[in-house]
Structure formats: C-alpha cells, structure tokens
C-alpha positions in Angstrom: 38.7 14.9 20.4 42.4 16.0 19.0 41.4 19.2 18.8 39.3 19.4 21.6 42.9 18.7 23.6 44.3 21.6 21.5 41.8 23.9 23.1 42.7 23.0 26.7 45.5 21.9 26.8 47.6 18.2 26.9 47.8 18.1 30.4 43.8 19.8 31.9 42.4 17.8 28.4 43.8 14.7 29.9 42.3 15.8 33.7 39.1 17.9 32.5 37.6 14.7 29.8 37.8 12.2 32.9 35.8 15.3 34.9 33.2 15.6 32.4 33.0 11.9 31.9 32.0 11.5 35.5 30.1 14.3 35.6 28.2 13.1 32.4 28.1 9.6 33.8 27.0 10.7 37.4 24.0 13.0 35.4 22.5 9.6 34.1 22.5 8.1 36.8 20.4 10.6 38.2 18.0 10.7 35.1 17.6 7.3 35.4 16.9 7.1 38.9 14.2 9.7 39.0 12.6 8.5 36.4 12.6 5.1 38.4 11.0 7.2 41.1 8.2 8.7 38.9 7.5 5.3 37.4 6.9 3.4 41.2 5.2 6.7 41.9 2.6 6.9 39.0 2.8 2.5 38.5 4.0 3.2 35.4 6.4 0.6 33.6 8.3 3.8 31.4 8.5 7.4 31.0 10.0 9.0 28.0 12.5 12.0 28.4 9.8 14.5 27.4 7.0 12.8 29.7 9.5 12.8 32.7 9.4 16.6 32.1 6.3 17.4 32.3 5.8 15.3 35.1 8.0 16.1 37.2 7.4 20.0 36.9 3.9 19.3 37.4 4.2 17.0 41.0 7.1 19.5 42.0 7.4 23.0 42.8 5.3 25.5 42.4 7.1 28.0 40.9 7.3 25.4 38.1 4.1 23.7 37.5 2.8 26.8 35.8 5.2 25.5 32.7 4.2 22.0 32.9 2.3 22.3 30.2 5.1 23.4 27.6 8.1 20.9 29.0 7.5 18.0 26.9 7.6 21.1 23.8 11.3 22.0 25.4 12.2 19.1 25.4 11.1 17.5 22.6 12.7 21.2 20.5 16.5 20.2 22.6 16.1 16.3 21.3 15.2 17.5 17.7 18.0 20.4 17.5 20.5 17.7 18.7 19.8 14.7 16.5 19.4 17.2 13.7 22.8 19.0 14.4 24.5 15.5 14.4 23.6 15.0 11.0 24.9 18.0 9.9 28.0 17.2 11.5 27.7 14.2 9.7 27.2 16.3 6.3 29.8 17.9 6.4 32.0 15.4 7.5 31.4 13.1 4.5 31.8 16.6 2.0 35.5 17.2 3.7 36.7 13.8 3.5 35.6 13.5 0.2 36.7 16.4 -1.2 39.9 15.1 0.9 40.4 12.2 -0.8 39.5 13.4 -4.7 41.4 16.4 -4.7 44.9 14.4 -4.8 43.3 13.0 -8.4 41.7 16.0 -10.3 43.5 19.2 -11.4 40.3 21.0 -10.8 39.9 21.8 -6.8 36.2 21.8 -6.1 34.6 23.9 -3.3 32.9 21.5 -0.2 29.5 22.5 -1.4 29.3 20.5 -4.8 30.8 17.5 -2.9 27.7 17.4 -0.7 25.8 18.2 -3.4 26.9 15.4 -4.5 25.4 12.8 -2.1 22.5 14.9 -1.4 20.5 12.3 -3.1 22.1 9.1 -1.9 21.7 11.0 2.2 18.2 11.6 1.0 17.7 7.7 0.0 19.1 6.4 3.5 16.8 8.7 5.7 13.5 7.2 3.7 14.2 3.6 4.9 11.3 4.0 7.1 12.0 0.4 9.0 15.1 0.1 11.4 15.1 -3.4 10.9 16.3 -2.8 7.0 19.0 -0.6 8.6 20.2 -2.7 10.8 22.8 -4.9 8.4 24.1 -1.3 7.2 24.9 -0.2 11.4 26.4 -3.6 12.0 28.7 -2.6 8.9 28.9 0.6 10.1 30.3 -0.2 13.3 32.9 -3.2 11.6 34.3 -0.3 9.3 34.4 2.2 12.6 35.8 -0.6 14.6 38.8 -1.5 12.2 39.3 2.4 10.8 40.3 3.0 14.7 42.9 0.2 14.8 44.3 2.4 11.4 44.1 5.5 13.7 46.1 4.2 16.1 48.4 2.8 13.8 49.5 6.4 12.9 49.0 8.1 15.5 51.7 6.8 17.2 54.0 6.7 14.8 57.5 9.1 15.3 56.0 11.0 18.4 57.3 14.3 19.3 58.4 14.7 22.8 55.4 15.5 25.5 56.5 19.0 26.5 56.3 19.9 23.3 52.7 20.0 24.0 50.8 22.7 26.2 49.8 21.6 29.6 47.1 24.1 29.6 45.1 26.1 26.6 43.4 29.9 26.9 41.2 30.5 29.0 39.0 31.5 26.0 38.6 29.1 24.7 37.5 25.9 27.3 34.2 26.6 26.8 34.3 25.5 23.0 36.8 22.5 24.5 33.8 21.9 27.5 31.4 21.7 24.7 33.2 18.8 22.1 33.5 17.4 24.8 30.0 17.0 26.2 29.1 15.8 22.1 32.1 13.6 22.3 30.5 11.8 25.6 27.1 12.4 26.5 24.4 9.6 25.4 21.5 10.7 26.7 19.0 9.8 24.5 20.6 6.2 23.8 21.0 5.5 27.6 17.2 6.0 28.3 16.2 3.7 25.4 19.1 1.2 26.1 17.7 0.9 29.6 13.7 1.2 29.1 14.7 -2.1 27.1 16.9 -4.2 29.5 15.5 -7.3 30.7 16.8 -6.2 34.3 16.8 -2.2 34.0 18.1 -2.3 38.0 21.0 -4.0 36.9 21.9 -1.2 34.8 22.5 1.3 37.5 25.0 -0.5 39.8 28.2 0.0 40.5 29.8 -2.8 37.9 26.3 -2.3 35.6 26.3 -1.1 31.7 26.4 2.4 32.4 29.5 3.2 34.6 31.7 0.2 32.7 29.9 1.7 29.1 30.9 5.2 30.3 34.3 4.5 31.4 35.5 2.2 28.3 33.9 5.2 26.4 35.9 8.3 28.7 39.8 6.3 28.5 38.9 5.9 25.0 38.4 9.3 23.6 41.2 10.4 26.2 43.4 8.2 24.6 42.4 9.7 21.8 42.0 13.4 21.8 45.8 13.2 23.8 47.8 10.7 21.0 46.0 12.9 18.4 46.9 16.1 20.0 50.7 14.6 20.8 51.3 13.1 17.1 49.5 16.5 14.8 50.0 19.5 17.6 48.4 22.7 16.3 48.2 21.4 13.1 45.2 18.9 14.1 41.8 18.8 12.2 38.4 19.0 13.2 38.1 15.2 12.1 41.7 13.3 12.3 41.5 11.2 9.1 41.8 14.6 7.8 45.5 14.6 9.1 46.4 11.1 7.8 49.2 11.4 4.8 47.0 11.6 1.5 49.4 10.1 -1.1 48.9 6.7 0.8 46.5 4.0 -0.6 45.8 3.0 2.7 44.8 6.0 4.2 42.1 7.2 1.0 40.2 3.6 1.3 39.9 4.5 5.5 39.2 7.6 4.9 35.9 6.4 2.2 35.4 3.5 4.2 34.7 5.6 7.5 32.9 8.0 5.4 30.5 5.3 4.0 29.6 4.8 7.9 28.9 8.1 8.8 26.5 8.1 6.0 24.9 4.5 7.0 25.1 6.4 10.4 23.2 9.3 8.7 19.6 7.2 8.7 19.6 5.9 12.1 20.2 9.5 13.2 17.7 11.1 11.7 15.2 8.5 12.2 14.6 10.2 15.9 13.9 13.8 15.0 11.6 12.3 12.1 9.8 10.2 14.6 9.5 13.0 17.5 8.2 15.0 14.7 5.9 12.8 13.0 4.5 11.2 16.2 3.7 14.8 17.9 2.8 17.4 15.9 2.3 16.2 12.3 0.5 12.8 12.4 -2.5 13.8 14.8 -3.6 16.3 12.1 -4.0 13.6 9.6 -5.6 11.5 11.2 -8.8 11.4 8.7 -6.3 10.6 5.9 -5.5 8.0 3.8 -2.6 5.4 4.2 -1.0 6.5 0.8 -1.5 10.2 2.0 0.1 9.9 5.0 3.0 8.5 3.9 3.1 10.5 1.5 3.5 13.3 4.0 6.2 11.6 6.3 8.8 11.1 3.2 8.4 14.5 2.6 9.1 15.5 6.0 11.9 12.8 5.9 13.3 15.0 3.0 12.4 18.1 4.1 14.9 17.2 7.0 17.7 16.1 5.1 17.6 20.0 2.9 17.3 21.8 6.2 20.7 19.1 7.1 22.2 20.3 3.8 21.4 23.6 4.0 22.8 24.1 7.7 26.1 22.2 6.7 26.9 24.7 3.4 26.0 27.3 5.6 28.6 26.9 8.3 31.4 23.8 6.7 32.9 24.7 10.5 33.1 20.7 11.7 34.6 21.1 15.2 32.4 24.3 16.0 29.6 22.5 14.9 30.5 20.3 17.1 31.0 22.4 20.1 27.9 24.3 19.3 25.9 21.3 19.5 27.3 20.2 22.1 27.0 22.8 24.3 23.5 24.0 23.2 22.3 20.4 23.3 23.9 18.9 25.6 24.3 21.5 28.3 20.4 21.1 28.6 19.5 17.3 28.4 22.3 16.0 30.0 22.9 18.1 33.0 20.2 21.0 33.8 17.3 19.2 33.0 18.1 15.9 34.9 19.0 18.0 38.2 15.6 19.5 36.9 13.7 16.3 37.2 15.7 15.1 40.4 14.9 18.1 42.7 11.1 17.4 41.4 10.7 13.6 41.6 12.1 13.3 45.2 9.9 17.4 46.1 9.1 17.9 49.1 10.3 14.8 50.5 13.8 14.5 50.5 14.4 17.2 48.1 13.8 20.9 50.0 15.4 24.3 50.0 17.2 22.7 53.4 18.5 19.2 51.9 22.0 18.4 50.4 20.0 17.2 47.3 18.0 20.3 46.5 21.6 22.4 46.6 23.4 19.3 44.6 20.3 20.0 42.0 20.5 23.6 41.9 24.3 23.4 41.2 24.0 20.8 38.7 21.1 23.6 36.9 24.1 26.1 37.4 26.4 24.0 35.7 24.1 23.6 32.8 22.9 27.1 32.3 26.7 28.3 32.0 27.5 25.3 30.3 25.0 26.5 27.7 25.4 30.1 27.5 29.1 30.3 27.2 29.7 27.1 25.1 27.1 28.3 22.4 28.3 31.7 22.9 31.6 31.3 22.2 30.8 28.4 19.3 28.0 31.2 17.3 31.4 33.9 17.9 33.3 32.4 16.8 31.4 30.3 13.3 30.7 34.1 12.9 34.5 34.8 13.0 35.5 32.1 10.6 32.6 33.2 8.4 33.0 36.5 8.0 36.8 36.4 7.4 36.3 33.6 4.7 38.6 31.2 6.8 36.5 27.4 6.3 
C-alpha cells in the first residue's frame, strides 16, 4: 500500500482508499444478499460463485440468458487468473526479498531469476500437499509471523518521520488506475468472504451492521490506510513495491524479519495455489478420468499441481515487477469479480420484480457494472503499458 500512496498522493490516497474500501464492502454485501435471494428462490442451501453467475443469467433479462452456459467458465477463468496471479506475486516477493538479504553477504550479485530457481522445488513440494488439514499448522505459523512482521514494520516506519507536507497531496491522474488496481488487490477478498459466509453457523449475522463482514472490512481498510500513509510518509518516493525492501538491510533484525516473512508468504503459496488447482481439477479434468484407476488420477493431479507452479514461475521470471503485477491482477480480476459480477447477479436475482429499467436498483447496478468495466479496462491497460515500458527499458 505505501507504493499505492506514492501513485495517488498522500491525501488523495487516504480518501480514495476509504472510498474503495466502502465500495468493496458494499459490493460484497450485494453479492451475499443476491446469493441468498437466489438460494431462497431455488430452495438450495448454498451456491458457488460460478453457479450463481449461471443461475443469475438464466433468470435475469432475456439478453443475458444466452450467456448463461458460458457464465461459469468465465467466472472460473477470472478466479483462476486471480489466484494464479497471487501465486506469481508471492514468487516475485520471495525471490526479491531473498536477493535483498543475500546480496548483503555475497560479493557476486546473482540475478533475481537465480533466487527464484533456488526456491522452485520447495514451492513444488508445498503445492503438492493435497490435504488442507496438513497445511493448517503451517498456516497458523504464517499468521503468527505476519503479525510479528506487522509490529516490526510499525517500528521502522514511525522512526524519524519527515515533514508531512513534503509528500504531495495528490498524484498524477495517469497513475490513478495503477493505484486503483493495487488497492483492490489489497482490500477485496471475494473468495474468502463467500467461503466464510457459507460455513457460518448463522449466515444472516454475517451481513448485519455490526456483523463479521462490516467489522472485518473496516479493520482491514483502516490497517491498509495506516500502513500506506505511514510507509509513504517514512520513505517517500523511494518506497519499494515490498516495504520490507526499505528496511536497513545491515541490521540483523531487518534480515530476520525479511526472511521470516518470506517464509510466511511461501507457506501461503500452498493455500493460494490450492484454489486454482481445485477449480481446474474438479470442473475440467477429473470428468475425463472417470474410468481411470486411482493411481492414474493421482498422477495427473500431481502433474496439474506441478504445471501450475511452472506457470507461476515462468510468469514471475518474465514479469518480475511486483507492484505492477499486483495492479494488473487487481484491476483485471477484482474489477470483475468484486464489482461488476456482484452487480450483474443482484440485477438478475431481483429481475423483474424489484429490478427493471424503471427502478433505482437497476440503475445502481448499471453504475456498479460501469465502474467495474472502467476499472478493468483502464487499470489493465495502464499496468500492461507500464510493464511493457519497464521490460523494454530493462528497468526492473
């Protein structure tokens, strides 16, 4: 988030992050409520996101009904792209931070790709853990490390602050789409929210004014605003894509925290990689292996997992630009999954009783769809353009 504030400017970043946080929270409410409406109509306990899109198109305006058979595939595409994008970000993060630490101790400065190749096998091993219960203890460890890292980050960013007025209040308009994508990536958690709501004992309490969703999103938004503001205030235009790379590398504390947090991100890779593997295996691959024996099925599942790791590493090595990759994933995937799709589902779920061209609900959803489309288009274009420029100039 500090790099996002560099793009937006200090005051603009504070205001815009709160507004985007409110938008994300509202769209999550829209999605969860619309799914509840459809579950009630169909008399089913719960719906997955892809199924929600399909059913919404089936029962919505006539112009969308022909799209219904393709809606699950499109939704899965964005979900897979999003999760694989997160995995790519994690690979770049770990590689960059390892290089940052070990460059302090080696006379030969190895390239980032070398450090990525060093960690390739460990990443393969963790994604090959099929049972989430085996990953759970490691996930707890990763959360503890993240909490400790947060404390150390606060220790560094509150030291010897410069004059607040030295930081520009508003950034360049051309950089705002990149800021938007980065902020969406940080704040939007549509997959986690759906899974959490579906597994709660009392799902209705999830959407209450003082429910889990509102409190959780308020806390997350406040934390990211605080980290973004203080990080940019401390380091200014010298802020890196990962704030850990602004730590004084000569200090042992900084080195320990950087390596520990890299371990936490490595562990999280196994959890994030689980999602695209499950989507691809369950929906598109397993049905072609119904007649195969268990050994053959297991072989192909492991092969899929390894291929996913290879794809994320190839992308990470090709585009080792952490900040821009985050912005691209946020703009392209979350503008759709977190803003436009929930509005489409709500419009269709309430069609035609409460949602039609003469209702405020209809035009509100049209506005949200417009915001999603503009965010996706402008953010993706800006990120791809910036990535191409960096790669062409060798500035990475």
